C-alpha positions, 0 to 999 in steps of 0.5 A, a space after each residue: 500500500 502507498 499513500 500519496 497526495 494527488 497534484 492534478 487539481 486544487 483538491 489535493 486528494 489523499 490517495 491510498 493505492 494498492 497494487 495486487 495481481 497486475 491491478 491498481 486500486 485507488 481510493 480517496 480520489 474525488 475525480 477520475 484524474 486522481 486515479 489516472 495520476 496515481 497509476 502514472 505515479 506508480 509506473 512512470 512519474 512525471 513532473 513540470 518545473 516553474 522557476 526563475 533564471 538570471 538576467 544581466 539587468 540590475 532592474 530585473 535580476 531574474 525572470 520567471 520561466 517554465 518547462 514546456 511540458 512534463 518530463 520524467 521525475 528522475 530527471 528533475 535535478 538534471 533539468 534544474 542544473 541546466 536552468 541554473 546555467 541560463 543568464 538572459 542578456 536580451 529583453 526577452 518576452 513571454 513565450 521566448 524559448 531560452 533553451 530547446 530540447 533540454 537534455 534530449 527530453 523534448 522540453 523547452 525552457 520558456 519565459 512566462 512574463 513580459 517584465 523585461 519588456 515592460 521594465 527595460 527600455 533599450 
């Protein structure tokens, strides 16, 4: 038996998961997505990242970013290592891709704000 908290929606359901004879029984979910989450978490957990990266601008020393899609949980520290090496030296805007196909995982690092565009006037 495993216990976990569903992170798919704001409900944060407390799930109890039992695996018996190639069947996974999930209890505690308020919606079907909780069951799907628990099954995926057992077989192949995936994660996403939102974070910040450094800029060269004193007025805006960091900007928010995200990864473009979920990737395997076991690679989270590898992806964060790549993110930590990014430094933006131009007026990036929301939607700009700062790094493509990170570690061959098919994910991109994407800017999520226009704060540089709104603050820095070059």
